[in-house]
DSSP file (Angstrom, degrees, kcal/mol; ACC not computed):
  #  RESIDUE AA STRUCTURE BP1 BP2  ACC     N-H-->O    O-->H-N    N-H-->O    O-->H-N    TCO  KAPPA ALPHA  PHI   PSI    X-CA   Y-CA   Z-CA
    1    1 A M              0   0    0      0, 0.0     2,-0.3     0, 0.0     8,-0.0   0.000 360.0 360.0 360.0 147.3   24.0  -92.2  -49.5
    2    2 A K        -     0   0    0      1,-0.0     2,-0.6     7,-0.0     0, 0.0  -0.590 360.0-139.9 -74.3 126.5   22.6  -90.0  -52.0
    3    3 A K        -     0   0    0     -2,-0.3     2,-0.2     6,-0.1     6,-0.2  -0.808  15.8-140.9 -90.2 124.8   24.3  -86.8  -53.1
    4    4 A S  B >>  -A    8   0A   0      4,-1.1     3,-1.1    -2,-0.6     4,-0.6  -0.563  36.3 -92.2 -86.4 152.2   22.0  -83.8  -53.7
    5    5 A A  T 34 S-     0   0    0      1,-0.3    -1,-0.1    -2,-0.2     4,-0.0  -0.463  96.6 -17.5 -66.9 114.8   22.9  -81.7  -56.6
    6    6 A G  T 34 S+     0   0    0     -2,-0.4    -1,-0.3     1,-0.1     3,-0.1   0.491 117.8  85.8  69.4  12.1   25.1  -78.8  -55.5
    7    7 A R  T <4 S-     0   0    0     -3,-1.1    -2,-0.2     1,-0.4     7,-0.1   0.295  87.1-125.5-120.6   7.0   24.4  -78.9  -52.0
    8    8 A G  B  <  -A    4   0A   0     -4,-0.6    -4,-1.1     5,-0.1    -1,-0.4  -0.365  61.5 -18.2  77.4-160.1   26.8  -81.4  -50.6
    9    9 A W  S >  S-     0   0    0     -6,-0.2     3,-2.0     1,-0.1     5,-0.2  -0.366  82.2 -89.8 -77.3 154.8   25.7  -84.4  -48.6
   10   10 A P  T 3  S+     0   0    0      0, 0.0    -1,-0.1     0, 0.0     3,-0.1  -0.431 114.4  20.2 -61.5 136.2   22.3  -84.5  -47.0
   11   11 A G  T 3  S+     0   0    0      1,-0.3     2,-0.2    -2,-0.1    -2,-0.1   0.331  93.8 130.0  86.5  -3.8   22.4  -83.0  -43.3
   12   12 A S    <   -     0   0    0     -3,-2.0    -1,-0.3    -5,-0.1     0, 0.0  -0.537  55.7-144.1 -79.0 152.5   25.7  -81.1  -44.1
   13   13 A T    >   +     0   0    0     -2,-0.2     3,-1.5    -3,-0.1     2,-0.4   0.291  53.3 129.9-100.4  16.2   25.9  -77.5  -43.2
   14   14 A R  T 3  S+     0   0    0      1,-0.2     3,-0.1    -5,-0.2    -2,-0.1  -0.568  81.1  11.0 -71.2 124.3   28.1  -76.4  -46.1
   15   15 A G  T 3  S+     0   0    0     -2,-0.4    -1,-0.2     1,-0.4     2,-0.2   0.283 119.8  82.5  86.5  -4.0   26.5  -73.4  -47.9
   16   16 A K  S <  S-     0   0    0     -3,-1.5    -1,-0.4     1,-0.1     3,-0.1  -0.749  89.4 -91.7-119.3 176.0   24.0  -72.9  -45.1
   17   17 A S        -     0   0    0     -2,-0.2    -1,-0.1     1,-0.1     2,-0.0  -0.494  56.7 -97.5 -74.3 149.6   23.8  -71.3  -41.7
   18   18 A P        -     0   0    0      0, 0.0    -1,-0.1     0, 0.0     4,-0.0  -0.363  27.0-119.8 -70.5 155.6   24.7  -73.8  -38.9
   19   19 A R  S    S+     0   0    0      1,-0.1    -2,-0.1    -3,-0.1     0, 0.0   0.860 104.4  40.1 -67.4 -36.2   21.8  -75.4  -37.2
   20   20 A Y  S    S-     0   0    0      3,-0.0    -1,-0.1     0, 0.0     2,-0.1  -0.964  91.7-129.9-110.2 129.2   22.9  -74.0  -33.8
   21   21 A P        -     0   0    0      0, 0.0     2,-0.1     0, 0.0    -2,-0.0  -0.412  37.3 -83.6 -75.0 160.6   24.2  -70.4  -33.9
   22   22 A K        -     0   0    0     -2,-0.1     2,-0.3     1,-0.1     0, 0.0  -0.374  51.8-147.4 -60.0 131.3   27.4  -69.5  -32.3
   23   23 A R        +     0   0    0     -3,-0.1     2,-0.1    -2,-0.1    -1,-0.1  -0.744  46.3  33.1-106.7 155.3   26.8  -68.8  -28.5
   24   24 A G  S    S-     0   0    0     -2,-0.3     2,-0.3     2,-0.0    -2,-0.0  -0.287  76.8 -78.2  98.3 176.4   28.6  -66.4  -26.0
   25   25 A Y        -     0   0    0     -2,-0.1     2,-0.1     1,-0.0    -2,-0.1  -0.807  38.8-112.7-114.0 159.2   30.1  -62.9  -26.1
   26   26 A S     >  -     0   0    0     -2,-0.3     4,-1.5     1,-0.1     5,-0.1  -0.410  31.1-108.9 -81.0 163.3   33.4  -61.9  -27.4
   27   27 A L  H  > S+     0   0    0      1,-0.2     4,-2.4     2,-0.2     5,-0.1   0.830 119.5  58.1 -61.4 -34.6   36.1  -60.5  -25.0
   28   28 A L  H  > S+     0   0    0      1,-0.2     4,-2.0     2,-0.2    -1,-0.2   0.890 107.5  48.1 -67.4 -41.5   35.6  -57.0  -26.5
   29   29 A E  H  > S+     0   0    0      2,-0.2     4,-2.1     1,-0.2    -1,-0.2   0.880 111.4  49.2 -60.0 -40.2   31.9  -57.1  -25.4
   30   30 A V  H  X S+     0   0    0     -4,-1.5     4,-2.2     2,-0.2    -2,-0.2   0.924 111.7  47.6 -66.6 -46.9   32.6  -58.3  -22.1
   31   31 A L  H  X S+     0   0    0     -4,-2.4     4,-1.8     2,-0.2    -2,-0.2   0.886 113.5  49.3 -66.0 -38.8   35.3  -55.6  -21.5
   32   32 A V  H  X S+     0   0    0     -4,-2.0     4,-2.4     1,-0.2    -2,-0.2   0.938 112.9  46.6 -63.8 -47.1   32.9  -52.8  -22.8
   33   33 A S  H  X S+     0   0    0     -4,-2.1     4,-1.8     1,-0.2    -1,-0.2   0.859 112.1  49.6 -68.7 -36.8   30.1  -53.9  -20.7
   34   34 A V  H  X S+     0   0    0     -4,-2.2     4,-2.0     2,-0.2    -1,-0.2   0.779 110.5  51.8 -66.9 -32.8   32.4  -54.1  -17.6
   35   35 A A  H  X S+     0   0    0     -4,-1.8     4,-2.0     2,-0.2    -2,-0.2   0.876 109.4  49.5 -73.4 -41.8   33.7  -50.6  -18.3
   36   36 A I  H  X S+     0   0    0     -4,-2.4     4,-2.3     2,-0.2    -2,-0.2   0.916 110.0  51.0 -54.3 -47.9   30.2  -49.2  -18.5
   37   37 A L  H  X S+     0   0    0     -4,-1.8     4,-1.8     1,-0.2    -2,-0.2   0.940 111.5  47.8 -57.8 -52.2   29.3  -50.9  -15.2
   38   38 A L  H  X S+     0   0    0     -4,-2.0     4,-2.5     1,-0.2    -1,-0.2   0.787 106.0  56.8 -62.5 -32.9   32.3  -49.5  -13.5
   39   39 A A  H  X S+     0   0    0     -4,-2.0     4,-2.0     1,-0.2    -1,-0.2   0.958 111.2  46.3 -61.7 -48.4   31.6  -46.0  -14.8
   40   40 A G  H  X S+     0   0    0     -4,-2.3     4,-1.8     1,-0.2    -2,-0.2   0.855 111.5  47.6 -56.9 -43.3   28.3  -46.2  -13.2
   41   41 A I  H  X S+     0   0    0     -4,-1.8     4,-2.5     2,-0.2    -1,-0.2   0.920 112.4  51.5 -66.7 -49.5   29.4  -47.5   -9.9
   42   42 A L  H  X S+     0   0    0     -4,-2.5     4,-2.3     1,-0.2    -2,-0.2   0.856 107.8  50.9 -60.7 -35.2   32.1  -44.9   -9.7
   43   43 A S  H  X S+     0   0    0     -4,-2.0     4,-2.1     2,-0.2    -1,-0.2   0.911 110.0  49.9 -69.6 -41.3   29.7  -42.1  -10.4
   44   44 A I  H  X S+     0   0    0     -4,-1.8     4,-1.6     1,-0.2     3,-0.4   0.983 111.8  50.4 -63.6 -53.3   27.4  -43.3   -7.6
   45   45 A I  H  < S+     0   0    0     -4,-2.5    -2,-0.2     1,-0.2    -1,-0.2   0.843 108.6  50.8 -46.2 -44.5   30.4  -43.5   -5.3
   46   46 A N  H  X S+     0   0    0     -4,-2.3     4,-0.5     1,-0.2    -1,-0.2   0.861 110.2  48.6 -68.9 -40.7   31.4  -40.0   -6.1
   47   47 A F  H  X S+     0   0    0     -4,-2.1     4,-1.9    -3,-0.4    -1,-0.2   0.691  93.7  76.9 -70.4 -26.8   28.0  -38.6   -5.4
   48   48 A F  H  X S+     0   0    0     -4,-1.6     4,-1.9     1,-0.2    -1,-0.2   0.867  92.2  48.8 -62.1 -40.6   27.5  -40.3   -2.1
   49   49 A P  H  > S+     0   0    0      0, 0.0     4,-2.4     0, 0.0    -1,-0.2   0.857 109.2  56.8 -69.8 -32.6   29.8  -37.9    0.1
   50   50 A L  H  X S+     0   0    0     -4,-0.5     4,-3.0    -3,-0.2     5,-0.2   0.911 107.3  47.5 -62.3 -47.2   28.0  -35.0   -1.5
   51   51 A G  H  X S+     0   0    0     -4,-1.9     4,-2.4     1,-0.2    -1,-0.2   0.926 110.6  50.2 -60.1 -46.4   24.7  -36.3   -0.3
   52   52 A L  H  X S+     0   0    0     -4,-1.9     4,-1.5     2,-0.2    -2,-0.2   0.893 111.1  49.5 -56.6 -45.9   25.9  -36.8    3.1
   53   53 A K  H  X S+     0   0    0     -4,-2.4     4,-2.6     2,-0.2     3,-0.3   0.937 111.5  49.2 -54.3 -52.1   27.4  -33.3    3.2
   54   54 A A  H  X S+     0   0    0     -4,-3.0     4,-2.1     1,-0.2    -2,-0.2   0.886 111.1  49.3 -65.7 -34.1   24.2  -31.7    2.0
   55   55 A Q  H  X S+     0   0    0     -4,-2.4     4,-1.5    -5,-0.2    -1,-0.2   0.834 110.3  50.4 -67.3 -29.3   22.2  -33.7    4.5
   56   56 A S  H  X S+     0   0    0     -4,-1.5     4,-1.8    -3,-0.3    -2,-0.2   0.853 111.2  48.1 -74.9 -39.9   24.4  -32.7    7.3
   57   57 A R  H  X S+     0   0    0     -4,-2.6     4,-2.4     2,-0.2    -2,-0.2   0.879 108.9  54.3 -70.7 -37.6   24.2  -29.0    6.4
   58   58 A A  H  X S+     0   0    0     -4,-2.1     4,-1.7     2,-0.2    -1,-0.2   0.848 108.6  47.9 -60.9 -39.0   20.5  -29.2    6.1
   59   59 A G  H  X S+     0   0    0     -4,-1.5     4,-1.7     2,-0.2    -1,-0.2   0.872 110.7  52.3 -73.6 -31.4   20.2  -30.6    9.7
   60   60 A D  H  X S+     0   0    0     -4,-1.8     4,-2.4     2,-0.2    -2,-0.2   0.871 111.6  46.3 -66.4 -37.5   22.6  -27.8   10.9
   61   61 A I  H  X S+     0   0    0     -4,-2.4     4,-2.0     2,-0.2    -1,-0.2   0.881 111.4  51.2 -70.9 -34.5   20.4  -25.1    9.3
   62   62 A S  H  X S+     0   0    0     -4,-1.7     4,-1.6     2,-0.2    -2,-0.2   0.878 113.9  45.9 -71.2 -35.7   17.2  -26.7   10.8
   63   63 A R  H  X S+     0   0    0     -4,-1.7     4,-2.6     2,-0.2    -2,-0.2   0.864 109.9  53.8 -71.3 -40.2   18.9  -26.7   14.3
   64   64 A A  H  X S+     0   0    0     -4,-2.4     4,-2.0     2,-0.2    -2,-0.2   0.818 108.0  49.7 -69.9 -29.1   20.0  -23.2   13.8
   65   65 A A  H  X S+     0   0    0     -4,-2.0     4,-2.4     2,-0.2    -1,-0.2   0.898 109.8  51.6 -70.7 -36.0   16.5  -22.0   13.0
   66   66 A L  H  X S+     0   0    0     -4,-1.6     4,-2.6     1,-0.2    -2,-0.2   0.948 111.9  46.0 -64.7 -44.9   15.2  -23.8   16.1
   67   67 A L  H  X S+     0   0    0     -4,-2.6     4,-2.8     2,-0.2    -1,-0.2   0.856 110.3  51.9 -61.9 -36.9   17.7  -22.1   18.3
   68   68 A A  H  X S+     0   0    0     -4,-2.0     4,-2.7     2,-0.2     5,-0.3   0.971 109.4  52.1 -61.6 -47.6   17.2  -18.6   16.8
   69   69 A Q  H  X S+     0   0    0     -4,-2.4     4,-2.5     1,-0.2     5,-0.2   0.944 109.7  49.2 -47.8 -56.1   13.6  -19.1   17.5
   70   70 A M  H  X S+     0   0    0     -4,-2.6     4,-1.8     1,-0.2    -1,-0.2   0.924 112.7  47.5 -45.9 -53.3   14.3  -20.1   21.1
   71   71 A K  H  X S+     0   0    0     -4,-2.8     4,-1.8     1,-0.2    -1,-0.2   0.843 110.0  50.0 -67.9 -32.1   16.5  -17.1   21.6
   72   72 A A  H  X S+     0   0    0     -4,-2.7     4,-2.6     1,-0.2    -1,-0.2   0.896 110.8  50.3 -70.9 -37.0   14.0  -14.7   20.1
   73   73 A E  H  X S+     0   0    0     -4,-2.5     4,-2.4    -5,-0.3    -2,-0.2   0.863 108.9  54.8 -69.9 -33.7   11.2  -16.1   22.3
   74   74 A E  H  X S+     0   0    0     -4,-1.8     4,-2.3    -5,-0.2    -1,-0.2   0.889 108.7  46.3 -63.3 -40.6   13.7  -15.6   25.3
   75   75 A I  H  X S+     0   0    0     -4,-1.8     4,-1.5     2,-0.2    -2,-0.2   0.918 111.6  51.2 -62.3 -48.5   14.2  -12.0   24.4
   76   76 A R  H  < S+     0   0    0     -4,-2.6    -2,-0.2     1,-0.2    -1,-0.2   0.903 115.4  44.5 -55.9 -46.9   10.4  -11.5   24.0
   77   77 A R  H  < S+     0   0    0     -4,-2.4    -2,-0.2     1,-0.2    -1,-0.2   0.899 118.9  37.8 -69.1 -46.9    9.9  -13.1   27.5
   78   78 A D  H  < S+     0   0    0     -4,-2.3    -1,-0.2    -5,-0.2    -2,-0.2   0.551  94.5 105.7 -88.8 -10.4   12.6  -11.4   29.5
   79   79 A G     <  -     0   0    0     -4,-1.5     2,-0.1    -5,-0.2    -3,-0.0  -0.309  68.7-122.7 -65.0 152.2   12.1   -7.9   27.7
   80   80 A D    >   -     0   0    0      1,-0.1     3,-1.1    -2,-0.0    -1,-0.1  -0.325  25.5-100.6 -87.6 178.1   10.4   -5.2   29.7
   81   81 A R  T 3  S+     0   0    0      1,-0.3    -1,-0.1     2,-0.1    -2,-0.1   0.904 121.0  59.7 -72.8 -36.9    7.3   -3.2   28.7
   82   82 A A  T 3  S-     0   0    0      1,-0.1    -1,-0.3     5,-0.0     5,-0.0   0.543 103.8-132.7 -69.0  -1.4    9.3   -0.2   27.5
   83   83 A E    <>  +     0   0    0     -3,-1.1     4,-3.2     1,-0.1     5,-0.3   0.691  54.2 149.3  64.2  23.3   11.0   -2.6   25.0
   84   84 A R  H  >  +     0   0    0      1,-0.2     4,-2.1     2,-0.2     5,-0.1   0.861  69.6  51.1 -58.1 -37.3   14.5   -1.2   26.0
   85   85 A L  H  > S+     0   0    0      2,-0.2     4,-2.0     1,-0.2    -1,-0.2   0.949 113.8  43.5 -64.2 -56.2   16.2   -4.6   25.2
   86   86 A L  H  > S+     0   0    0      1,-0.2     4,-2.8     2,-0.2    -2,-0.2   0.899 113.3  52.7 -60.9 -38.5   14.6   -4.8   21.6
   87   87 A N  H  X S+     0   0    0     -4,-3.2     4,-1.6     1,-0.2    -1,-0.2   0.912 109.0  50.5 -61.7 -38.5   15.3   -1.1   21.0
   88   88 A A  H  < S+     0   0    0     -4,-2.1     4,-0.3    -5,-0.3    -1,-0.2   0.866 111.8  45.8 -69.8 -31.5   19.0   -1.7   21.9
   89   89 A I  H >< S+     0   0    0     -4,-2.0     3,-1.1     1,-0.2    -1,-0.2   0.890 111.5  52.3 -77.2 -34.3   19.3   -4.6   19.6
   90   90 A R  H 3< S+     0   0    0     -4,-2.8    41,-0.3     1,-0.2    -2,-0.2   0.815 107.2  55.0 -64.7 -26.8   17.5   -2.6   16.7
   91   91 A A  T 3< S+     0   0    0     -4,-1.6     2,-0.4    -5,-0.2    -1,-0.2   0.571  82.2 110.0 -82.7  -9.0   20.1    0.2   17.3
   92   92 A L    <   +     0   0    0     -3,-1.1    21,-1.8    -4,-0.3    22,-0.3  -0.547  38.0 177.2 -75.0 118.2   23.1   -2.3   16.8
   93   93 A N  S    S+     0   0    0     -2,-0.4    -1,-0.2    20,-0.1    19,-0.0   0.546  74.9  41.6-101.3  -7.3   25.0   -1.4   13.5
   94   94 A T  S    S-     0   0    0     17,-0.0    19,-0.2    19,-0.0     2,-0.1  -0.907 103.6 -87.4-123.1 161.5   27.6   -4.2   14.4
   95   95 A P        -     0   0    0      0, 0.0    17,-0.2     0, 0.0     3,-0.1  -0.352  40.7-120.0 -69.0 138.6   27.0   -7.6   15.8
   96   96 A S        -     0   0    0     15,-3.2     3,-0.0     1,-0.2    -7,-0.0  -0.030  56.2 -55.4 -59.2 176.8   26.9   -8.0   19.4
   97   97 A D        -     0   0    0      1,-0.1     2,-0.6    13,-0.1    14,-0.2  -0.263  62.2-115.8 -54.0 142.1   29.5  -10.3   21.3
   98   98 A I        -     0   0    0     -3,-0.1     2,-0.4    12,-0.1    12,-0.2  -0.792  35.0-167.8 -86.1 126.4   29.3  -13.8   19.8
   99   99 A I  E     -B  109   0B   0     10,-2.7    10,-3.0    -2,-0.6     2,-0.4  -0.957  16.1-133.0-116.4 134.7   28.1  -16.3   22.4
  100  100 A T  E     -B  108   0B   0     -2,-0.4     8,-0.3     8,-0.3    39,-0.0  -0.692  30.9-111.4 -81.1 128.9   28.3  -20.1   22.1
  101  101 A F    >   -     0   0    0      6,-1.9     3,-0.5     3,-0.4     6,-0.2  -0.447  21.2-144.2 -53.8 120.6   25.1  -21.9   23.0
  102  102 A P  T 3  S+     0   0    0      0, 0.0    -1,-0.2     0, 0.0    -2,-0.0   0.880 100.6  43.8 -48.1 -47.7   25.8  -23.9   26.2
  103  103 A S  T 3  S+     0   0    0      1,-0.3    -2,-0.1     2,-0.1    -3,-0.0   0.674 124.3  36.1 -87.4 -12.1   23.6  -26.8   25.2
  104  104 A H    X   -     0   0    0     -3,-0.5     3,-1.8     3,-0.2    -3,-0.4  -0.721  62.4-179.7-133.9  86.8   25.0  -26.8   21.6
  105  105 A P  T 3  S+     0   0    0      0, 0.0    38,-0.2     0, 0.0    37,-0.1   0.465  77.9  70.0 -71.8   3.9   28.7  -26.0   21.5
  106  106 A K  T 3  S+     0   0    0     33,-0.1    34,-2.7    37,-0.1     2,-0.3   0.751  99.6  57.5 -85.6 -26.9   28.7  -26.3   17.6
  107  107 A F  E <   - C   0 139B   0     -3,-1.8    -6,-1.9    32,-0.3     2,-0.3  -0.738  60.7-175.4-109.6 150.7   26.6  -23.2   17.3
  108  108 A A  E     -BC 100 138B   0     30,-3.5    30,-2.9    -2,-0.3     2,-0.3  -0.945   8.1-154.1-140.7 171.0   26.9  -19.6   18.4
  109  109 A Y  E     +BC  99 137B   0    -10,-3.0   -10,-2.7    -2,-0.3     2,-0.3  -0.932  11.7 174.5-142.5 155.6   24.7  -16.6   18.3
  110  110 A C  E     - C   0 136B   0     26,-1.8    26,-3.0    -2,-0.3     2,-0.3  -0.962  25.1-119.3-153.8 167.0   24.7  -12.8   18.2
  111  111 A F  E     + C   0 135B   0     -2,-0.3   -15,-3.2   -14,-0.2     2,-0.3  -0.842  31.1 165.7-114.4 152.6   22.4   -9.9   17.9
  112  112 A C  E     - C   0 134B   0     22,-1.9    22,-1.4    -2,-0.3   -19,-0.1  -0.989  39.4-143.9-159.9 148.7   22.2   -7.3   15.3
  113  113 A G  S    S+     0   0    0    -21,-1.8    19,-1.7    -2,-0.3    18,-1.1   0.588  93.0  48.8 -92.5 -12.6   20.0   -4.4   13.9
  114  114 A I  S    S-     0   0    0    -22,-0.3     2,-0.4    16,-0.2    16,-0.1  -0.826  95.7 -97.4-119.0 167.5   21.3   -5.1   10.3
  115  115 A S        -     0   0    0      3,-0.4    -2,-0.1    -2,-0.3    13,-0.0  -0.618  18.5-163.1 -82.2 132.6   21.6   -8.3    8.3
  116  116 A L  S    S+     0   0    0     -2,-0.4    -1,-0.1     2,-0.1    33,-0.1   0.723  92.2  57.7 -78.4 -27.3   24.9  -10.0    8.2
  117  117 A I  S    S+     0   0    0      1,-0.3    -1,-0.1    -3,-0.1    11,-0.1   0.937 130.4   7.5 -65.7 -49.5   23.8  -12.0    5.2
  118  118 A D        +     0   0    0      9,-0.1    -3,-0.4     1,-0.1    -1,-0.3  -0.775  69.2 176.6-140.5  88.4   23.1   -8.9    3.1
  119  119 A P        +     0   0    0      0, 0.0     2,-0.4     0, 0.0    -1,-0.1   0.644  55.5  97.0 -71.6 -14.8   24.3   -5.7    5.0
  120  120 A R  S    S-     0   0    0      1,-0.1     2,-0.8    -6,-0.1    -5,-0.0  -0.683  78.5-131.1 -78.7 132.9   23.3   -3.4    2.0
  121  121 A D        -     0   0    0     -2,-0.4     8,-0.1     8,-0.0    -1,-0.1  -0.727  25.3-170.9 -82.4 104.5   19.8   -1.9    2.7
  122  122 A D    >   -     0   0    0     -2,-0.8     3,-1.9     3,-0.4     6,-0.2  -0.880  16.9-147.1 -95.6 122.0   17.8   -2.5   -0.6
  123  123 A P  T 3  S+     0   0    0      0, 0.0    -1,-0.1     0, 0.0     6,-0.0   0.799  98.0  52.5 -59.4 -29.1   14.4   -0.6   -0.4
  124  124 A D  T 3  S+     0   0    0      1,-0.2    -3,-0.0    -3,-0.1    -2,-0.0   0.396 102.2  63.9 -89.7   3.8   12.7   -3.3   -2.4
  125  125 A D    X   -     0   0    0     -3,-1.9     3,-1.8     1,-0.1    -3,-0.4  -0.845  59.5-168.9-125.0  92.6   13.8   -6.2   -0.2
  126  126 A P  G >  S+     0   0    0      0, 0.0     3,-1.3     0, 0.0    -1,-0.1   0.651  77.7  76.6 -61.1 -10.4   12.5   -6.1    3.4
  127  127 A R  G 3  S+     0   0    0      1,-0.3    -9,-0.1    -5,-0.0    -6,-0.0   0.795 100.4  41.8 -69.7 -22.8   14.8   -9.0    4.7
  128  128 A D  G <  S+     0   0    0     -3,-1.8    -1,-0.3    -6,-0.2   -13,-0.2   0.073  81.4 137.0-112.6  27.6   17.7   -6.6    4.8
  129  129 A D    X   -     0   0    0     -3,-1.3     3,-0.6    -8,-0.1     2,-0.1  -0.418  51.8-125.4 -69.4 140.7   16.1   -3.5    6.3
  130  130 A H  T 3  S+     0   0    0      1,-0.2   -16,-0.2    -2,-0.2     3,-0.1  -0.518  86.8  42.2 -78.4 154.8   18.1   -1.8    8.9
  131  131 A G  T 3  S+     0   0    0    -18,-1.1     2,-0.4     1,-0.3    -1,-0.2   0.681  81.2 122.5  84.6  16.4   16.7   -1.2   12.4
  132  132 A V    <   -     0   0    0    -19,-1.7    -1,-0.3    -3,-0.6     2,-0.2  -0.938  68.4-113.3-114.6 135.6   15.1   -4.6   12.8
  133  133 A A        -     0   0    0     -2,-0.4    22,-2.3    22,-0.4     2,-0.3  -0.471  41.8-179.0 -62.9 131.6   16.0   -6.8   15.7
  134  134 A R  E     -CD 112 154B   0    -22,-1.4   -22,-1.9    20,-0.2     2,-0.4  -0.989  25.0-153.7-140.1 144.5   17.8  -10.0   14.4
  135  135 A V  E     -CD 111 153B   0     18,-1.8    18,-3.1    -2,-0.3     2,-0.5  -0.956  21.9-158.2-110.3 130.1   19.2  -13.0   16.2
  136  136 A I  E     -CD 110 152B   0    -26,-3.0   -26,-1.8    -2,-0.4     2,-0.5  -0.969   3.3-161.2-119.1 123.0   22.1  -14.5   14.0
  137  137 A V  E     +CD 109 151B   0     14,-2.9    13,-2.6    -2,-0.5    14,-2.1  -0.919  21.4 157.0-104.9 134.9   23.0  -18.1   14.4
  138  138 A M  E     -CD 108 149B   0    -30,-2.9   -30,-3.5    -2,-0.5     2,-0.3  -0.868  47.0 -77.0-142.0 167.4   26.4  -19.3   13.2
  139  139 A Y  E     -C  107   0B   0      9,-2.3   -32,-0.3    -2,-0.3     9,-0.1  -0.570  55.4-112.3 -69.1 139.2   29.0  -22.0   13.7
  140  140 A S    >>> -     0   0    0    -34,-2.7     4,-2.5    -2,-0.3     5,-0.6  -0.355  17.6-118.1 -73.2 155.5   31.1  -21.4   16.6
  141  141 A L  H 3>5S+     0   0    0      1,-0.2     4,-1.3     2,-0.2    -1,-0.1   0.888 114.0  55.7 -60.3 -39.4   34.7  -20.6   16.3
  142  142 A E  H 345S+     0   0    0      1,-0.2    -1,-0.2     2,-0.2   -36,-0.1   0.806 112.6  42.3 -62.6 -27.5   35.7  -23.7   18.2
  143  143 A Y  H <45S+     0   0    0     -3,-0.5    -2,-0.2   -38,-0.2    -1,-0.2   0.870 135.3   6.8 -88.6 -42.4   33.9  -25.9   15.8
  144  144 A R  H  <5S-     0   0    0     -4,-2.5    -3,-0.2     2,-0.2    -2,-0.2   0.637  86.3-124.0-117.7 -15.0   34.6  -24.5   12.4
  145  145 A G  S  <<S+     0   0    0     -4,-1.3     2,-0.3    -5,-0.6    -4,-0.2   0.533  89.8  64.5  80.3   5.3   37.3  -21.8   13.0
  146  146 A S  S    S-     0   0    0     -6,-0.4     2,-1.3     2,-0.1    -2,-0.2  -0.946  86.8-118.7-149.3 150.2   35.1  -19.2   11.2
  147  147 A N        -     0   0    0     -2,-0.3     2,-0.3    -3,-0.1    -7,-0.1  -0.596  38.1-177.5 -94.2  72.5   31.8  -17.8   12.2
  148  148 A E        -     0   0    0     -2,-1.3    -9,-2.3    -8,-0.1     2,-0.4  -0.570  28.1-125.6 -72.6 126.8   29.8  -18.9    9.0
  149  149 A V  E     +D  138   0B   0     -2,-0.3   -11,-0.3   -11,-0.2     3,-0.1  -0.591  34.4 172.8 -80.0 129.3   26.3  -17.5    9.4
  150  150 A L  E     +     0   0B   0    -13,-2.6     2,-0.3    -2,-0.4   -12,-0.2   0.811  62.1  10.3-101.0 -39.3   23.7  -20.3    9.1
  151  151 A Y  E     -D  137   0B   0    -14,-2.1   -14,-2.9   -87,-0.1     2,-0.4  -0.996  52.2-163.0-149.5 139.4   20.5  -18.5   10.0
  152  152 A E  E     -D  136   0B   0     -2,-0.3     2,-0.5   -16,-0.2   -16,-0.2  -0.980  11.0-166.1-124.4 116.3   19.1  -15.1   10.5
  153  153 A L  E     -D  135   0B   0    -18,-3.1   -18,-1.8    -2,-0.4     2,-0.5  -0.897   8.4-153.8-114.4 120.8   16.0  -14.5   12.2
  154  154 A R  E     +D  134   0B   0     -2,-0.5     2,-0.3   -20,-0.2   -20,-0.2  -0.737  26.8 168.1 -80.6 127.3   14.1  -11.2   12.2
  155  155 A F        +     0   0    0    -22,-2.3   -22,-0.4    -2,-0.5     2,-0.2  -0.969  16.1 173.4-143.0 161.0   11.9  -10.7   15.2
  156  156 A D              0   0    0     -2,-0.3   -80,-0.1   -24,-0.1   -24,-0.0  -0.686 360.0 360.0-146.6-164.6   10.0   -8.0   16.9
  157  157 A K              0   0    0     -2,-0.2   -74,-0.0   -82,-0.0    -2,-0.0   0.551 360.0 360.0 -49.1 360.0    7.5   -7.9   19.9
């Protein structure tokens, strides 16, 4: 065979890049990619229970709104023409006795003439006006151990 000048034998790879580049990944590249993948999976796993808790709370608030509306309609239906029941609720400065819903023992309700969420009467905010009949739905003591207010519905005639 003929030797080419300064380049080695014909077909040799000395002085040139190899015909087929090196294939595969180094151990460091694999470890970095696995670490990034694990960080992503762990963050998803971390947020999953928070999403479930938020979904449960949203369902409880929706159920509380429905129960409050039902109780307000019951008061309107059963009240007399002189509105003595509504006037008695409007006059309450402290909540009435807390009663657990028989059909939903997780929830309880009471009536009040002031807001339990914001008891300070702000003249610019009609939601906390005093002297307005309200049905307040909360978790029952048996369920949560405290009466955390879920929903407060103002109602009138």
